[in-house]
C-alpha angles and dihedrals in degrees: 000000000000117000092246092050091047091055089051092051093049091048091050091051091049089051093050090049091050091050091048092051092048091050090050092048092049091050090049092050091051091051091049091050092050091049092047090050091050092050089056095054113123123287101172100118136182124195095021094290123119110229114217121175130162108186141127092219116122109222099187098090095068094069100034123108141061094306134049125215111217106188129194111278130235092256140017122285113276088213123013113248102138124227125306119247114272092235112071114246093210131049099168140037116328124196119214133180123200111200114205135175087255097049142288126305115200121204140184112219123210103232092170100044098039106018096160095050093046090045091053096044091048091047092052091046093052089049090054090242094143096044114119092003125134128235094236105190137049123178133185138184116048089356115050111178144128111220123207143155102088112115090198092059089221102098092246102088132100145161096267094258139075135207139190131271122267138184095015099127105117091347118173128192105220126158112301096025118144114203143160122258117221144174096225141334114329095000100120116149129150103313116101136169133222116212111222095176134018108288136195112234138143112250093259100114126082112247106211104163151342136247112250099175136011102049086130088062091056094045092054089054090048091049090058090058135216138272111262093031115254097014124028145071114334112257088216103062116237120197124177107224099180142345120212125193130203119172147127 
């Protein structure tokens, strides 16, 4: 083979090897992206089941409107508080204070964006449903939340009714977010979680408020860790003593 042709052949081979490497790197990047996305799929569970959904469907429309549909739950009420009224009691900003044995956590509830979730939370608070109940779950890592709202303290309890998701379109779970826990689409009950540090979650959980004061209380609980480590009962016991509501 002539020298000129030999150079052309070597150049062609180099080009083919480069293209092959690029294709392999692109395929690897796609796999990593898929794996990372799967790792961020929801892990906020109620009733002992891990809820995993990968869907583009927006669930918020089913509960929006002037009336809320509180359907019978999948189990009996862990503590009798009855059902909330179908017409939301709040259409604007609602202030709530959760008093715990470790200090108060103050929150602003989104009465306009998540009227049915706020209506339910306020109803349960006014019926003393949350009084003397533990926050039963603490997670850390990609998911950094304290989960509360189950009078049984086992993660299986609820108010005896369920309602649809709201305010999930484009939802993010940054530090200070207040959201509903669930065991599948439109299965909200009484359990909720407080995000003490930015967390990776699919937008499948109703965001119904934000923490305005008391993040330091949550972070002290988080610093003490959980048993088992990473996802379990808080080592530093958290008991809700009272929840007060003030809104318009």
